N, C-alpha and C positions, 0 to 999 in steps of 0.2 A: 135901954130901949128893948122891949121884948121883939120878939121875931114878928113884926107883923105880915111878914109877906107869907112864911111857915102856916101862922094862923089860917089864912087866907086859903093856903094850899092846903090843907087839911080839912077845912070847911069844903072845897070844893075839889076833890080827888078824882075828879072826870080832866080836870086841866092837867096838862103835864107837858107842857110846854108854852113859852112866851115866846111871842115875836117881839124883840127890843127896837124902838124907835132910837134916831140919832141923838135925841136931848138925853138919855139914856147913859151914851158913851159919854156926850159931853160935861154932864154931871159927875160921873165917875173919873174919868181920864182927867179932869182940869181942877176936881176938888170943887164945883160950887157949892156952896152952903146954902141952905141947908138939905140940900136934896142928895148932896154926894151919900149923905148917911142912908136913905132908903136903897139909894144904886147899889153901894158896897151890899145892903141885905141881900139887894137880888143877886147881885153874885156870887154871893158867899152860898146862896141855896142851889145854886148853877153847880159849884164846887162839889158842894155836898150831894149831888144828885136826888134834890130834893123835884128839881124841875129839869127840862132841858130850854137850853138859849136858843134863839133862834137869831140872826144879824140878816138884814135885806141887803142885796145891792146896793140902794138905794140911801139907806141907813149909813151903811159905809161910805160912798159919795159924799154925802152930805156931809159926814165928820170930816173927810178930808180935802174937801171945797175950799175951805182958810189956808189951812195949812201949807196945801200947794200952792197957792196963789201969792201966798205972804213967804214962799220958800222956806217955811220952818220944818228944815228936819226932823227936830227931835220930836215934834209933835207927828210926822209920819212915823219914826221907829217907833213911836208910846204906842201907836195903834199895830203896828208889826208884835210888838211885844206882847201885848193885849191878848189879841189873837193867837197867839201862839201857846200862851199860859192856860186860856181859857178854852183852846183845841175845839173853837167855832170851824162849821163845816158847812 
Protein backbone atom coordinates (compact mmCIF):
# COMPACT_ATOMS: atom_id res chain seq x y z
CA UNK A 1 0.00 0.00 0.00
CA UNK A 2 1.30 3.42 -0.94
CA UNK A 3 1.38 6.23 1.54
CA UNK A 4 -2.05 7.77 0.98
CA UNK A 5 -1.64 9.97 4.03
CA UNK A 6 1.76 11.26 2.93
CA UNK A 7 0.44 11.90 -0.60
CA UNK A 8 -2.41 13.91 0.92
CA UNK A 9 -0.03 15.90 3.11
CA UNK A 10 2.26 16.71 0.18
CA UNK A 11 -0.75 17.89 -1.84
CA UNK A 12 -1.99 19.98 1.10
CA UNK A 13 1.21 21.35 2.61
CA UNK A 14 -0.70 23.98 4.58
CA UNK A 15 -1.97 21.19 6.86
CA UNK A 16 0.63 20.68 9.58
CA UNK A 17 -1.40 19.10 12.39
CA UNK A 18 -4.25 16.62 12.75
CA UNK A 19 -6.61 16.19 15.68
CA UNK A 20 -7.16 12.46 16.10
CA UNK A 21 -10.60 11.14 16.93
CA UNK A 22 -10.99 8.32 19.45
CA UNK A 23 -11.88 5.92 16.62
CA UNK A 24 -8.35 6.28 15.21
CA UNK A 25 -6.95 5.30 18.62
CA UNK A 26 -9.28 2.33 18.86
CA UNK A 27 -8.45 1.11 15.33
CA UNK A 28 -4.74 1.38 16.03
CA UNK A 29 -4.55 0.05 19.59
CA UNK A 30 -7.07 -2.75 19.08
CA UNK A 31 -6.04 -3.68 15.53
CA UNK A 32 -9.53 -3.22 14.04
CA UNK A 33 -9.35 -4.35 10.41
CA UNK A 34 -9.20 -2.93 7.82
CA UNK A 35 -8.93 0.49 9.49
CA UNK A 36 -5.83 -0.40 11.48
CA UNK A 37 -3.75 -0.17 8.29
CA UNK A 38 -4.75 3.44 7.69
CA UNK A 39 -4.34 4.35 11.37
CA UNK A 40 -0.86 2.78 11.36
CA UNK A 41 -0.02 4.97 8.38
CA UNK A 42 -1.22 8.05 10.25
CA UNK A 43 0.93 7.27 13.27
CA UNK A 44 3.95 6.47 11.10
CA UNK A 45 3.66 9.94 9.55
CA UNK A 46 3.56 11.39 13.06
CA UNK A 47 6.71 9.46 14.01
CA UNK A 48 8.40 10.55 10.78
CA UNK A 49 7.46 14.16 11.67
CA UNK A 50 5.52 14.68 8.44
CA UNK A 51 2.63 15.91 10.56
CA UNK A 52 1.92 16.69 14.20
CA UNK A 53 -0.72 14.56 15.91
CA UNK A 54 -3.02 16.00 18.56
CA UNK A 55 -5.28 14.20 21.02
CA UNK A 56 -8.12 15.89 22.84
CA UNK A 57 -9.16 15.11 26.38
CA UNK A 58 -12.47 13.97 24.91
CA UNK A 59 -10.78 11.43 22.61
CA UNK A 60 -8.75 10.03 25.49
CA UNK A 61 -11.82 9.89 27.73
CA UNK A 62 -13.86 8.15 25.03
CA UNK A 63 -11.14 5.55 24.54
CA UNK A 64 -10.69 4.99 28.29
CA UNK A 65 -14.39 4.78 29.26
CA UNK A 66 -14.90 1.10 28.46
CA UNK A 67 -11.56 -0.24 29.78
CA UNK A 68 -12.02 1.65 33.04
CA UNK A 69 -15.63 0.47 33.43
CA UNK A 70 -14.62 -3.13 32.65
CA UNK A 71 -11.52 -2.80 34.86
CA UNK A 72 -9.25 -3.85 31.99
CA UNK A 73 -5.90 -2.65 33.25
CA UNK A 74 -4.13 -3.95 30.12
CA UNK A 75 -6.09 -1.51 27.93
CA UNK A 76 -5.36 1.34 30.32
CA UNK A 77 -1.67 0.44 30.27
CA UNK A 78 -1.79 0.17 26.47
CA UNK A 79 -2.83 3.82 26.20
CA UNK A 80 -0.17 4.86 28.71
CA UNK A 81 2.50 3.07 26.68
CA UNK A 82 1.12 4.48 23.44
CA UNK A 83 1.16 8.08 24.69
CA UNK A 84 4.70 7.69 26.03
CA UNK A 85 5.94 6.28 22.74
CA UNK A 86 4.37 8.98 20.58
CA UNK A 87 4.99 11.75 23.13
CA UNK A 88 1.60 13.38 22.77
CA UNK A 89 1.29 16.62 24.66
